[in-house]
C-alpha positions as CSV (number, residue, x, y, z in Angstrom):
1,X,21.7,15.8,-29.6
2,X,23.2,18.8,-27.9
3,X,22.4,18.6,-24.2
4,X,23.6,22.1,-23.6
5,X,25.7,21.1,-20.5
6,X,29.2,22.0,-21.5
7,X,30.8,24.3,-18.9
8,X,28.0,23.7,-16.4
9,X,29.0,23.2,-12.7
10,X,27.7,19.9,-11.3
11,X,27.8,18.6,-7.7
12,X,27.2,14.9,-7.2
13,X,27.0,13.7,-3.6
14,X,28.0,10.2,-2.7
15,X,30.0,9.9,-5.9
16,X,33.2,8.0,-5.1
17,X,31.7,4.7,-6.3
18,X,28.7,2.9,-7.7
19,X,25.8,4.9,-9.2
20,X,27.2,8.2,-8.1
21,X,30.5,7.6,-9.7
22,X,28.9,6.7,-13.0
23,X,26.8,9.9,-12.9
24,X,29.9,12.0,-12.2
25,X,31.7,10.4,-15.1
26,X,28.8,11.0,-17.4
27,X,28.7,14.7,-16.6
28,X,32.4,14.9,-17.1
29,X,32.1,13.4,-20.6
30,X,29.5,16.2,-21.4
31,X,32.2,18.8,-20.7
32,X,30.9,19.8,-17.2
33,X,32.9,20.9,-14.3
34,X,32.2,18.3,-11.7
35,X,32.5,18.3,-7.9
36,X,32.4,14.9,-6.4
37,X,31.8,14.1,-2.8
38,X,32.2,11.2,-0.4
39,X,33.4,10.3,3.1
40,X,36.5,8.4,2.1
41,X,39.3,10.5,0.6
42,X,41.1,7.5,-1.0
43,X,38.1,6.4,-2.9
44,X,37.3,9.9,-4.0
45,X,40.8,10.5,-5.3
46,X,40.7,7.3,-7.3
47,X,37.5,8.4,-9.0
48,X,38.8,11.9,-9.5
49,X,41.9,10.4,-11.2
50,X,39.8,8.3,-13.5
51,X,37.7,11.3,-14.5
52,X,40.7,13.4,-15.2
53,X,42.2,10.6,-17.3
54,X,38.9,10.8,-19.3
55,X,39.4,14.5,-19.9
56,X,37.1,15.7,-17.1
57,X,37.5,18.8,-14.9
58,X,36.9,17.6,-11.3
59,X,37.2,18.8,-7.8
60,X,37.0,16.2,-4.9
61,X,35.4,17.1,-1.6
62,X,35.7,14.7,1.3
63,X,32.8,15.5,3.6
64,X,29.9,13.8,5.4
65,X,26.7,15.4,3.9
66,X,24.6,13.7,6.6
67,X,26.0,16.4,9.0
68,X,24.9,20.0,8.6
69,X,28.5,21.3,8.5
70,X,29.6,18.7,5.9
71,X,26.6,19.5,3.7
72,X,27.2,23.2,3.8
73,X,31.0,22.9,3.3
74,X,30.4,20.6,0.2
75,X,28.3,23.3,-1.5
76,X,30.4,26.2,-0.4
77,X,33.6,24.5,-1.6
78,X,32.0,23.7,-5.0
79,X,30.9,27.4,-5.4
80,X,34.3,28.7,-4.3
81,X,36.2,26.4,-6.7
82,X,34.0,26.7,-9.8
83,X,32.2,30.0,-9.2
84,X,28.6,28.7,-8.9
85,X,26.5,25.5,-9.1
86,X,24.1,24.7,-11.8
87,X,23.2,21.0,-11.2
88,X,22.9,19.2,-7.9
89,X,22.5,15.4,-7.8
90,X,21.6,14.1,-4.3
91,X,22.9,10.6,-4.6
92,X,24.3,10.0,-1.1
93,X,22.2,7.4,0.7
94,X,22.1,3.9,2.1
95,X,19.8,1.0,2.9
96,X,20.5,0.5,6.6
97,X,20.0,-3.0,8.1
98,X,18.2,-5.6,6.0
99,X,15.6,-6.4,8.7
100,X,11.9,-6.7,9.3
101,X,10.0,-4.0,11.1
102,X,9.9,-5.5,14.5
103,X,13.7,-5.8,14.7
104,X,14.5,-2.2,13.8
105,X,15.3,0.3,16.6
106,X,14.4,4.0,16.7
107,X,18.0,4.9,16.2
108,X,18.1,2.8,13.0
109,X,15.0,4.6,11.7
110,X,16.6,8.0,12.5
111,X,19.9,7.1,10.9
112,X,18.4,6.0,7.6
113,X,16.2,9.1,7.4
114,X,19.2,11.3,8.2
115,X,21.1,9.6,5.4
116,X,18.4,9.4,2.7
117,X,16.3,12.5,3.4
118,X,18.0,15.0,5.7
119,X,21.3,14.9,3.7
120,X,19.3,16.0,0.6
121,X,17.5,18.6,2.6
122,X,20.7,20.1,3.8
123,X,22.6,20.1,0.5
124,X,19.6,21.4,-1.4
125,X,19.1,24.2,1.1
126,X,22.7,25.3,0.6
127,X,22.6,25.0,-3.2
128,X,19.4,27.0,-3.8
129,X,20.8,30.6,-3.4
130,X,23.3,30.4,-6.3
131,X,20.7,28.7,-8.5
132,X,18.1,31.4,-7.6
133,X,20.6,34.1,-8.3
134,X,21.3,32.9,-11.8
135,X,17.6,31.9,-12.4
136,X,18.7,28.4,-13.6
137,X,19.2,25.2,-11.8
138,X,18.6,21.4,-11.9
139,X,18.2,19.2,-8.8
140,X,18.0,15.4,-9.3
141,X,17.3,13.2,-6.2
142,X,18.3,9.5,-6.5
143,X,15.5,7.5,-4.9
144,X,14.5,3.8,-5.4
145,X,11.8,1.7,-6.8
146,X,11.1,0.7,-3.1
147,X,9.6,4.1,-2.6
148,X,6.8,3.2,-5.0
149,X,6.7,-0.6,-4.6
150,X,8.0,-1.2,-1.0
151,X,9.5,-4.5,0.1
152,X,8.3,-6.3,3.2
153,X,11.7,-5.8,4.8
154,X,13.7,-2.6,5.3
155,X,10.6,-0.5,6.0
156,X,12.8,2.4,7.3
157,X,14.6,2.5,3.9
158,X,11.3,2.2,1.9
159,X,9.7,5.0,3.9
160,X,12.7,7.3,3.6
161,X,12.8,7.0,-0.1
162,X,9.0,7.7,-0.3
163,X,9.7,10.8,1.8
164,X,12.4,11.8,-0.7
165,X,9.9,11.5,-3.6
166,X,7.4,13.7,-1.7
167,X,10.1,16.2,-0.9
168,X,11.0,16.4,-4.6
169,X,7.4,17.2,-5.6
170,X,7.0,19.8,-3.0
171,X,10.3,21.6,-3.9
172,X,9.5,21.4,-7.6
173,X,6.3,23.5,-6.9
174,X,8.1,25.9,-4.6
175,X,11.1,26.8,-6.9
176,X,9.9,26.2,-10.5
177,X,9.3,30.0,-11.0
178,X,13.0,30.5,-10.1
179,X,14.0,28.4,-13.1
180,X,14.9,25.5,-10.9
181,X,13.7,22.1,-12.1
182,X,13.6,19.3,-9.5
183,X,13.1,15.6,-10.4
184,X,13.6,12.1,-9.0
185,X,15.3,9.1,-10.6
186,X,14.3,5.7,-9.0
187,X,16.6,2.8,-9.8
188,X,15.7,-0.9,-9.2
189,X,18.2,-3.7,-8.8
190,X,21.5,-2.2,-10.0
191,X,24.9,-3.9,-10.3
192,X,26.9,-1.6,-8.0
193,X,30.2,-2.7,-6.3
194,X,28.2,-3.6,-3.2
195,X,25.9,-5.8,-5.3
196,X,28.8,-7.4,-7.1
197,X,30.4,-8.3,-3.8
198,X,27.1,-9.9,-2.8
199,X,27.0,-11.8,-6.1
200,X,30.5,-13.1,-5.5
201,X,29.7,-14.2,-1.9
202,X,26.5,-15.9,-3.0
203,X,28.4,-17.6,-5.8
204,X,30.8,-19.0,-3.3
205,X,28.1,-20.0,-0.8
206,X,25.8,-21.6,-3.3
207,X,28.5,-23.1,-5.5
208,X,27.1,-21.7,-8.7
209,X,28.4,-19.2,-11.3
210,X,27.9,-15.5,-10.7
211,X,25.5,-15.2,-13.7
212,X,23.4,-17.9,-12.2
213,X,23.4,-16.1,-8.9
214,X,22.0,-13.0,-10.5
215,X,19.1,-15.1,-11.9
216,X,18.4,-16.8,-8.6
217,X,18.3,-13.4,-6.7
218,X,16.1,-11.9,-9.4
219,X,13.6,-14.8,-9.0
220,X,13.7,-14.5,-5.2
221,X,13.8,-10.8,-4.7
222,X,12.9,-9.0,-7.9
223,X,10.6,-11.3,-9.9
224,X,8.8,-8.4,-11.5
225,X,11.8,-7.0,-13.5
226,X,10.5,-7.9,-16.9
227,X,13.9,-7.4,-18.6
228,X,15.3,-10.3,-16.6
229,X,18.5,-8.8,-15.4
230,X,20.0,-6.3,-13.0
231,X,20.5,-2.8,-14.2
232,X,23.8,-1.0,-14.8
233,X,25.0,2.2,-13.1
234,X,25.5,3.8,-16.5
235,X,21.8,3.3,-17.3
236,X,20.9,5.5,-14.3
237,X,23.5,8.1,-15.3
238,X,22.1,8.6,-18.7
239,X,18.6,9.5,-17.4
240,X,20.2,11.9,-14.8
241,X,22.2,13.7,-17.4
242,X,19.2,14.1,-19.6
243,X,17.1,15.6,-16.8
244,X,19.9,18.1,-16.1
245,X,20.0,19.1,-19.8
246,X,18.3,21.8,-21.8
247,X,16.4,18.9,-23.5
248,X,14.4,18.4,-20.3
249,X,13.5,22.1,-19.8
250,X,9.7,21.3,-19.4
251,X,10.1,18.5,-16.9
252,X,9.8,19.1,-13.1
253,X,8.3,17.2,-10.2
254,X,8.6,13.9,-12.0
255,X,9.8,10.5,-10.9
256,X,11.7,8.6,-13.6
257,X,11.7,4.9,-12.7
258,X,14.8,3.1,-14.2
259,X,13.6,-0.3,-13.0
260,X,13.4,-2.7,-16.0
261,X,9.7,-2.7,-15.7
262,X,9.6,-3.8,-12.1
263,X,7.0,-1.5,-10.7
264,X,3.6,-2.7,-11.8
265,X,1.6,0.6,-11.5
266,X,1.3,3.0,-14.4
């Protein structure tokens, strides 16, 4: 299947590791020109080197997209380096403190919303003009199953991802006539480097193999994943690349749950 992405310019925020890294690599394999972004230059350069080794064209931008200046500079540098921007993936985000509602401070709420919502607002605002000028664009926001099926803990994270889903729907209606399609991808429990570290620590603490740790944590925290395993970053990347492609030219305002069947609603 020809996805029609060769030569497209793609910006992936928060792409030095984990899901963002897999997304950036997937676009590079499709022949795209990829701008990657993160806060840590060393991690970014390692990812950029891996992408170049795989034959990708990549430009690394070390910037904090939770700050207005960092968000604007990331987009401006992408456009300056590659000439335009066709696809934006708002992947930068985080969970904040794993705590119940009564323990979270106002500052913790604000920080998580700044990271998960305002970063996407700022980068999207900066990326819209070149997309409008060329009458073609794709924006994919990386959300979470917790936006649809919230956990009893981390309510600030759950609410921020619900806000991101709402933002996606709103913007899809506002900019569809400009040829800009905007969708959301919502992963469930994914084996990112952070999760792998947690598995290793739990394996040590519980005295059981890592594969057994995965099953224990699934039973305790994600019992509704009917496939019985954590997901892989590459499985998220495949859906993101499809949504950016010409094969998804009649899809906008949608939320694609990549959750192994975890969310119970239709």
